C-alpha positions, 0 to 999 in steps of 0.5 A: 191146155188153154185155147190158142190164138193161131190155127192148128190142123184138125185130126182129119186133116192130119190123118189124111192130107190132100196130098196123101189123098192124091196118092203121094206117100206120107214119107215123100210128102214130109220130105217135100215139106222139109225141102220147101222150107229149106228153100225158104230158109236159104232164100231168106239168108241170101235176101238178108231177110229177118228171121221172124219173116223167114220163120213165119213163111215156113209156118204158113207154108206148112199150114198150106199143105193141110188144105191143098195138094202138092199135085195142084201146087208146086212147093217152089211156087208156094214157098215164094208166095209164102216168103213174099206174104210173110215179108209183108206181115212182118213189115220187112217187104221184099222186092219181087225182082230180088225174090225171083232172082234168088229162087232162080239161083236156088233152082238152077243149083238144084238142077245142077245137083241132079246133072252131077249125078248124071254126068260127074264131069260137069262139076262147076256150077255157073249161074245164068241170070235171066233176062228182065225183058223176057217172058220168064221173069214176068211169068214168075212174077205172076206166079208169086202174086197168084200163090200169095193170093192162094195162101190167103184164100185157102188159109181163110186170111188167118195168117196169125203166127206165134213164134216160139223164141220168147217162150224158149227164153222164159222156159230156160230161165225158169229151169235155170239153164240160161248159164248153159249157153251151149244147151240154149243155143242147141235148143234154139237150133232145134226150134229152127229145124222144127220149122221144116216139119209140120209140128207148128201146125199140129202142136202148141208152142209150149209143147214144141219148146219143151221138146227142144229143151228135152233134146238139148238137155239129153244131148248135153246130159243135163239132169232135170226132174223127169220121173212122175210126179215131178216131170219138168215139162208138166210145169208148162202143161206139155203132155209127154206123148205129144212132146215125144212125138215132136222129138220124133219129127225133129230127129227124122230130119237128121236121118241118113238118106240115100242118094236116090231119096235126095234126087227124088225130092230135088226133082219134085220142086214143081207140080209138073214133076210131082204129077209125072212122078205120080204117073210112074208110081201108079204104073209101077204099083199095078 
């Protein structure tokens, strides 16, 4: 396949990320990546931000964790920095105050979710806005600026992002699937869900788009040439092993999770939470 104009992770970065080098298990790292991207997505909706900016932020967020550890940076802080940076890159800048308020709301809601599991009688969520004249607001404002700078620094100012939506439309037209609106919509949804996984940093866009189309056509039982030497994905220079791997990343998002797993991820939004968990994990492993 032709070289890309956007960076992809190297084999060594994929095999051992900085977070894994610091003792964070692979499954937990993937869950934290997904949760961080989910927060970005939810914040983008509340801020009425453009989809291109939200998608760009999620890809930059995923790239960051191939050069930095979750023990050093919190997923919430990096998520805010990524969304703030992406809004500038896509020329739809956000007000810092709005971004702080939305992330504060999301984090309070996450804390309420944890408290529900401790005290089932505490069922009503009430948002408590922070004071604009307190230290907390200005501290978070500094955090956003610092993490925007860290993203630029650690990514080497290489923030070029290629989004898959135009490629998806072209491929659907070539395959004669544009008339199947439900299949097109589902493939589009798979591309959005894939933003919660590292695939946009590991594989090229044509492979990811082919995986989304493959999952959608399988779901609706739409027949396409899939037997050698007439495999439809080869028309777009996609390799079967890579395509199948992308499908695995996407389908992992839909697996059943235990209550313990959900609580664990929600409680590790900050680097302080990750460090505390690592200490407990290390002591239990001894």
